[in-house]
N, C-alpha and C positions, 0 to 999 in steps of 0.2 A: 504493500500500499503506499502510495506516494506521500511525503511530507510537504505539506504546504506552509511555506515560509512568508513571513511579514518583511517589510522593507528592513534591512539591517541585520536580519538573522542569518545565522551561519549553520552550516551542516557539513560533516565529513563525508568524504567522497571515498568509499571503499573500493570500487571497481575501477581496475586500471584502464579499461576500455569502455567507452559510453558515447552516446550521441548527445548534444545538445540542440535542442528544438526551440525555435523563436517563432511566435505567431503574432497576428494582429489582424484587425478589421478596420476598414475605413468608414467613416460615417457617410450615410446617404446624402446628407446636406453639405456637400463639401464645394469646392470652388469651380466644379464643372471638369476639371482635369483628373485623370486618373493618378492613383497614388502609386508610387514605385519605393518600396523600403527596401534597404540594403543592410544585412547583417555583416558586420565586420569584427575581426579578432586581432587583439594587440596582444603579442607575446611579449612580456615585460622582464627585464632583469631586476637584480636587487636595488639598482639605483632608480627604479620607477621608469625607465626608458626602454624602448625597444633597442635591442643590439644592432640592428640594422633594417633597411627597409623590407627585406624578406620576411621580417617577422610581423609584418602587417598583412594579414590573411584576409582578403575580400574577393569580390567577383572576378578581379583582374589578376589575382595572385592566390591561387585556390589551395596551395600547400605551403606549410611551414618548411624551412631548410631541412630540419630532422625528420620530416614526414609524420610528425606525432599530431598536428592538426591539419585537417582537410575540410575545407568548406565544399559542400556538394553541389554549389550552383545558385545563380541569382533567379529569384522568383519576381518577374515584372509586374505581377498584378495582386498577389496576396489573395486571390480568389480561392474560396474552398474552405473547409475545416481543417483543423490540425495545423502542424508545424508548416510555416511557410518558407523557412530556410533552416537548413541543418548544417552542424559542424560535427564532424566525427574526430574524437579525441583518443589518443593512445598515450596515457601517462608514462607507461612502461619504457617509451623510446623518446621521450622529450628530453632536450638538451638540458644540461645541469645549469646553464646560464639563465634559464627561464624559471622565474619565481612566481610569475602571476599571468593569468590568461583572462583578459579582459572582453566582454561581449557588448558591443555598441550596435544600435541600430539608427539609422539616417534615413531621412526622407530626401530621395534623389530630386534635385532642382527645386528645393522647397521655397527658395526666395522667389524664383520667377514664377512658380505655380501657386505662391501665397498660401502655402500649406504649412502646418505645425501638428505637433503630436496631440494638441487639443481636439483634432479632427479624427483622431485614432481611438479605437476602443478595443477592448478584450485582447490587450498586449499580454503576452507571458513569455517566460523562459523557463525551460524544463530539462531535466537530465534522465535519459532513458538507457537502461542497461542493454547487453546484447540479447537478452531474451524478450525485448520490446516491453520491459516493465519500466513504469515511471517511477524513479526513486525521489525526486525532488521537483517542486513546482514553485514558481513565484509568479503571481498575477499582479501587473501593475495597476493599481486601483487610483493613482494620483491622476489629476488633470494637468497635463503639461501644455498650457495654452499659448505659451511663446516658444518653447523649445522645438528644434527641428532634429535634435539628436538626443538619445537617451542611452546611457550605460545600464543595461538590463541586470547584468550579474558579473561576477568574476570567480575565478577559481584561483586559489593562492596556496603556496606551501609554506608552512610554518612547522619546525621541529620534525621534519620528515613526513609531515601528514598533509594531505591535500584536502582543502575545505571549499565548498561553495558559499558565496555570500550574495544575499539578494540586495542589489545596490538601489536601482531605481533613482537615478539622478540624471537631469536633462541639461543640456546646454543649448543656447539660442543661435550659436555660429555654426551649426551643422558638424559635418565630419571635419572640417578644418580646425575647429576647436580641440577636437581629440587628437588630431595629427600633432598640434602644437603641444598638447599636454604629453603624449608619450613618446615624442621625436627630439 
């Protein structure tokens, strides 16, 4: 049975291999433009920065240099139920220089389309093991009315133990804010 987390709560991750699923729906009363949300992953070292550009995994760089993190591809519409984008993780092969894996979702061309996360609903991040059993889920219930990018969660290593934290923090500068933060 899955553990439902609240913002800021943490849970140990026991499985070395799992899938991180991210999902969302857009409001029907939107701006008339379609929504294209993108999941991105930042593999961060002890200094809080990505070791190099290849540690930023997204639709144009689908795999981390060590092969431990694989993005399964861009979903351009977010239509349908369930996970809209998925990230495969294998902690047994992750580089020792990586201490944290941050999951960020951004709205593609949010400024020109006049879109923000206040127009998005039913957002979640969850961890699924190899038997398709949901281990942890965090549903974002906050109204991000000016933000165009949100860090849904992170997996971090402390004392040789990996844990998931439900983050739920947004930024209004889109993906560039997170690139500045982790680069």
